DSSP file (Angstrom, degrees, kcal/mol; ACC not computed):
  #  RESIDUE AA STRUCTURE BP1 BP2  ACC     N-H-->O    O-->H-N    N-H-->O    O-->H-N    TCO  KAPPA ALPHA  PHI   PSI    X-CA   Y-CA   Z-CA
    1    1 A M              0   0    0      0, 0.0     3,-0.1     0, 0.0     0, 0.0   0.000 360.0 360.0 360.0 -27.1  -21.9   11.2   -9.0
    2    2 A G        +     0   0    0      1,-0.3     2,-0.6     0, 0.0    65,-0.0   0.348 360.0 125.2  97.8  -8.6  -20.7    9.0   -6.3
    3    3 A L        +     0   0    0      2,-0.0     2,-0.4     0, 0.0    -1,-0.3  -0.786  31.1 173.6 -91.6 115.2  -18.0    6.9   -8.2
    4    4 A D    >   -     0   0    0     -2,-0.6     3,-0.8     1,-0.1    56,-0.0  -0.944  17.2-170.2-128.2 110.8  -14.7    7.3   -6.3
    5    5 A I  T 3> S+     0   0    0     -2,-0.4     4,-1.5     1,-0.2     5,-0.2   0.607  72.3  79.7 -75.3 -15.0  -12.0    5.2   -7.6
    6    6 A R  H 3> S+     0   0    0      1,-0.2     4,-1.7     2,-0.2    -1,-0.2   0.725  84.4  62.7 -59.7 -24.7   -9.6    5.9   -4.7
    7    7 A L  H <> S+     0   0    0     -3,-0.8     4,-1.7     2,-0.2    -1,-0.2   0.969 107.7  35.7 -65.1 -59.3  -11.2    3.5   -2.5
    8    8 A P  H  > S+     0   0    0      0, 0.0     4,-2.0     0, 0.0    -2,-0.2   0.809 118.0  54.1 -69.9 -26.9  -10.6    0.2   -4.4
    9    9 A I  H  X S+     0   0    0     -4,-1.5     4,-2.6     2,-0.2     5,-0.3   0.922 109.4  48.5 -63.4 -46.3   -7.2    1.4   -5.5
   10   10 A G  H  X S+     0   0    0     -4,-1.7     4,-1.4     1,-0.2    47,-0.2   0.823 111.6  48.1 -66.9 -32.4   -6.3    2.1   -2.0
   11   11 A L  H  X S+     0   0    0     -4,-1.7     4,-2.8     2,-0.2    -1,-0.2   0.898 112.6  49.5 -69.1 -43.6   -7.4   -1.3   -0.8
   12   12 A M  H  X S+     0   0    0     -4,-2.0     4,-2.3     2,-0.2    -2,-0.2   0.910 113.2  44.2 -64.9 -42.6   -5.6   -3.0   -3.6
   13   13 A F  H  X S+     0   0    0     -4,-2.6     4,-2.3     2,-0.2    -1,-0.2   0.883 113.5  52.8 -65.3 -37.2   -2.3   -1.3   -3.0
   14   14 A S  H  X S+     0   0    0     -4,-1.4     4,-2.5    -5,-0.3    -2,-0.2   0.946 111.4  45.1 -61.8 -50.5   -2.7   -1.8    0.7
   15   15 A L  H  X S+     0   0    0     -4,-2.8     4,-2.3     1,-0.2    -2,-0.2   0.900 114.2  47.7 -67.7 -41.3   -3.3   -5.5    0.4
   16   16 A V  H  X S+     0   0    0     -4,-2.3     4,-2.3    -5,-0.2    -1,-0.2   0.866 111.7  52.7 -60.7 -36.8   -0.5   -6.0   -2.1
   17   17 A G  H  X S+     0   0    0     -4,-2.3     4,-3.0     2,-0.2     5,-0.3   0.898 108.8  48.3 -57.0 -51.0    1.8   -4.0    0.1
   18   18 A V  H  X S+     0   0    0     -4,-2.5     4,-1.8     1,-0.2    -2,-0.2   0.904 112.8  48.8 -62.3 -41.7    1.0   -6.1    3.2
   19   19 A L  H  X S+     0   0    0     -4,-2.3     4,-2.2     2,-0.2    -2,-0.2   0.909 114.8  43.7 -60.4 -45.2    1.6   -9.3    1.2
   20   20 A L  H  X S+     0   0    0     -4,-2.3     4,-2.0     2,-0.2    26,-0.2   0.889 115.3  47.3 -65.8 -42.2    4.9   -8.1   -0.2
   21   21 A A  H  X S+     0   0    0     -4,-3.0     4,-2.5     2,-0.2    -1,-0.2   0.846 110.3  54.0 -72.9 -32.4    6.2   -6.7    3.1
   22   22 A G  H  X S+     0   0    0     -4,-1.8     4,-2.5    -5,-0.3    -2,-0.2   0.924 110.6  46.3 -66.6 -41.3    5.1   -9.9    4.9
   23   23 A Y  H  X S+     0   0    0     -4,-2.2     4,-2.2     1,-0.2    -2,-0.2   0.888 109.1  54.3 -68.2 -32.9    7.1  -11.9    2.5
   24   24 A G  H  < S+     0   0    0     -4,-2.0    -2,-0.2    18,-0.2    -1,-0.2   0.902 111.3  46.9 -65.0 -36.9   10.1   -9.5    2.9
   25   25 A L  H >< S+     0   0    0     -4,-2.5     3,-1.1     1,-0.2    -2,-0.2   0.936 112.4  49.9 -65.9 -44.2    9.9  -10.1    6.8
   26   26 A I  H 3< S+     0   0    0     -4,-2.5     3,-0.2     1,-0.3    -1,-0.2   0.865 116.2  38.5 -63.8 -39.4    9.6  -13.8    6.4
   27   27 A S  T >< S+     0   0    0     -4,-2.2     3,-1.1     1,-0.2    -1,-0.3  -0.274  80.1 141.1-110.4  47.8   12.6  -14.3    4.1
   28   28 A G  T <  S+     0   0    0     -3,-1.1    -1,-0.2     1,-0.2    -2,-0.1   0.928  74.4  26.2 -49.7 -61.8   14.7  -11.6    5.9
   29   29 A G  T 3  S+     0   0    0     -3,-0.2    -1,-0.2    -4,-0.2     2,-0.1  -0.156  93.3 135.8-107.5  39.7   18.2  -13.1    5.8
   30   30 A S    X   -     0   0    0     -3,-1.1     3,-1.1     1,-0.1     4,-0.1  -0.386  64.5-116.6 -87.7 167.5   17.8  -15.2    2.8
   31   31 A E  G >  S+     0   0    0      1,-0.2     3,-1.4     2,-0.1     4,-0.3   0.600 101.8  81.0 -76.8  -7.3   20.1  -15.8   -0.2
   32   32 A I  G >  S+     0   0    0      1,-0.3     3,-0.6     2,-0.1    -1,-0.2   0.738  83.8  62.9 -68.5 -20.3   17.7  -14.3   -2.7
   33   33 A Y  G X >S+     0   0    0     -3,-1.1     5,-2.7     1,-0.2     3,-0.9   0.453  77.6  88.6 -80.3  -6.3   18.9  -10.8   -1.6
   34   34 A K  G X 5S+     0   0    0     -3,-1.4     3,-1.1     1,-0.2    -1,-0.2   0.859  84.6  53.5 -60.3 -35.5   22.4  -11.4   -2.8
   35   35 A H  G < 5S+     0   0    0     -3,-0.6    -1,-0.2    -4,-0.3    -2,-0.1   0.719 106.5  52.7 -78.2 -15.7   21.6  -10.2   -6.3
   36   36 A S  G X 5S-     0   0    0     -3,-0.9     3,-1.4    -4,-0.1    -1,-0.2  -0.048 125.1 -97.2-112.5  35.3   20.2   -6.8   -4.9
   37   37 A L  T < 5S-     0   0    0     -3,-1.1    -3,-0.2     1,-0.3    -2,-0.1   0.776  76.0 -60.9  63.1  29.5   23.3   -6.0   -2.9
   38   38 A G  T 3 <S+     0   0    0     -5,-2.7     2,-0.4     1,-0.3    -1,-0.3   0.590  98.9 138.5  72.0  12.5   21.7   -7.5    0.3
   39   39 A I    <   -     0   0    0     -3,-1.4     2,-1.8    -6,-0.4    -1,-0.3  -0.764  58.3-129.5 -91.5 133.6   18.9   -5.0    0.3
   40   40 A N     >  +     0   0    0     -2,-0.4     4,-1.8     1,-0.2     3,-0.5  -0.554  34.2 173.9 -77.6  80.4   15.5   -6.4    1.2
   41   41 A I  H  > S+     0   0    0     -2,-1.8     4,-2.8     1,-0.3     5,-0.3   0.788  71.7  58.8 -67.6 -29.5   13.7   -4.9   -1.7
   42   42 A N  H  > S+     0   0    0      1,-0.2     4,-2.1     2,-0.2    -1,-0.3   0.918 107.8  46.3 -66.6 -39.8   10.5   -6.7   -0.9
   43   43 A L  H  > S+     0   0    0     -3,-0.5     4,-2.0     2,-0.2    -2,-0.2   0.912 112.4  50.1 -63.2 -45.8   10.2   -5.1    2.4
   44   44 A I  H  X S+     0   0    0     -4,-1.8     4,-2.1     2,-0.2    -2,-0.2   0.940 115.5  41.4 -56.6 -58.6   11.0   -1.7    1.2
   45   45 A W  H  X S+     0   0    0     -4,-2.8     4,-2.3     1,-0.2    -2,-0.2   0.775 109.1  58.9 -66.5 -26.8    8.5   -1.8   -1.6
   46   46 A G  H  X S+     0   0    0     -4,-2.1     4,-2.3    -5,-0.3    -1,-0.2   0.930 107.7  46.1 -60.6 -48.5    6.0   -3.4    0.5
   47   47 A A  H  X S+     0   0    0     -4,-2.0     4,-2.5     1,-0.2    -2,-0.2   0.902 111.7  53.3 -66.7 -37.4    6.1   -0.4    2.9
   48   48 A V  H  X S+     0   0    0     -4,-2.1     4,-2.1     2,-0.2    -2,-0.2   0.917 109.6  47.1 -52.9 -46.4    6.0    1.9   -0.1
   49   49 A L  H  X S+     0   0    0     -4,-2.3     4,-2.7     2,-0.2     5,-0.2   0.856 111.0  52.5 -69.7 -39.6    2.9    0.2   -1.4
   50   50 A I  H  X S+     0   0    0     -4,-2.3     4,-2.5     2,-0.2     5,-0.3   0.957 110.6  47.3 -59.7 -49.2    1.3    0.4    2.2
   51   51 A V  H  X S+     0   0    0     -4,-2.5     4,-2.2     1,-0.2    -2,-0.2   0.927 112.6  47.7 -64.5 -41.9    1.9    4.1    2.5
   52   52 A F  H  X S+     0   0    0     -4,-2.1     4,-2.0     1,-0.2    -1,-0.2   0.892 114.1  48.3 -69.8 -38.4    0.6    4.9   -0.9
   53   53 A G  H  X S+     0   0    0     -4,-2.7     4,-2.0     2,-0.2    -1,-0.2   0.824 110.6  50.4 -69.9 -27.3   -2.6    2.7   -0.3
   54   54 A A  H  X S+     0   0    0     -4,-2.5     4,-2.5    -5,-0.2    -2,-0.2   0.896 108.6  53.3 -75.2 -37.8   -3.1    4.3    3.1
   55   55 A F  H  X S+     0   0    0     -4,-2.2     4,-2.7    -5,-0.3    -2,-0.2   0.936 111.2  46.6 -59.8 -45.6   -2.8    7.8    1.3
   56   56 A M  H  X S+     0   0    0     -4,-2.0     4,-2.2     2,-0.2    -1,-0.2   0.912 113.1  48.3 -61.5 -43.2   -5.5    6.8   -1.2
   57   57 A L  H  X S+     0   0    0     -4,-2.0     4,-2.1     1,-0.2    -1,-0.2   0.895 112.5  47.7 -65.6 -39.7   -7.7    5.4    1.5
   58   58 A I  H  X S+     0   0    0     -4,-2.5     4,-2.8     2,-0.2     5,-0.2   0.946 113.9  48.0 -62.1 -53.1   -7.3    8.5    3.6
   59   59 A S  H  X S+     0   0    0     -4,-2.7     4,-2.7     1,-0.2    -1,-0.2   0.861 109.7  51.5 -58.2 -37.1   -8.0   10.7    0.6
   60   60 A A  H  X S+     0   0    0     -4,-2.2     4,-1.8     2,-0.2    -1,-0.2   0.882 111.4  49.4 -74.2 -38.1  -11.1    8.7   -0.5
   61   61 A L  H  X S+     0   0    0     -4,-2.1     4,-2.2     2,-0.2    -2,-0.2   0.945 110.9  48.2 -68.9 -45.2  -12.5    9.1    3.1
   62   62 A R  H  X S+     0   0    0     -4,-2.8     4,-2.6     1,-0.2    -2,-0.2   0.922 111.9  51.0 -54.8 -45.6  -11.9   12.9    3.2
   63   63 A G  H  X S+     0   0    0     -4,-2.7     4,-1.6     1,-0.2    -1,-0.2   0.859 110.1  48.2 -64.6 -34.8  -13.6   13.1   -0.2
   64   64 A R  H  X S+     0   0    0     -4,-1.8     4,-1.6     2,-0.2    -1,-0.2   0.877 112.4  50.0 -72.8 -34.8  -16.6   11.2    1.0
   65   65 A K  H  X S+     0   0    0     -4,-2.2     4,-2.0     1,-0.2    -2,-0.2   0.903 110.2  48.9 -68.8 -39.8  -16.8   13.3    4.1
   66   66 A A  H  X S+     0   0    0     -4,-2.6     4,-0.8     1,-0.2    -1,-0.2   0.817 110.2  53.1 -72.7 -26.4  -16.6   16.6    2.1
   67   67 A A  H  X S+     0   0    0     -4,-1.6     4,-0.5    -5,-0.2    -1,-0.2   0.818 106.3  51.0 -71.3 -31.0  -19.3   15.3   -0.2
   68   68 A A  H  < S+     0   0    0     -4,-1.6     3,-0.4     1,-0.2    -2,-0.2   0.830 108.1  53.9 -76.6 -27.1  -21.6   14.6    2.6
   69   69 A Q  H  < S+     0   0    0     -4,-2.0    -1,-0.2     1,-0.2    -2,-0.2   0.785 102.3  58.6 -74.9 -19.4  -21.1   18.1    4.1
   70   70 A Q  H  <        0   0    0     -4,-0.8    -1,-0.2     1,-0.2    -2,-0.2   0.679 360.0 360.0 -82.7 -11.2  -22.0   19.7    0.8
   71   71 A K     <        0   0    0     -4,-0.5    -1,-0.2    -3,-0.4    -2,-0.1   0.483 360.0 360.0 -85.9 360.0  -25.4   18.1    0.8
């Protein structure tokens, strides 16, 4: 059918992950991380979102390639 939801989901998660990780890098030694035991949670979850978004993008591209080979 041609509708693959993995591509926009991968783009969205990657974009949000880059924004969140960027904020985590900019606010590295800030006082806001005192509540989370000094853990830069923005940087960690930004990296998790980037990895998940990359996984979704790679699987979308592999699915598109497999569909093209079947034709």
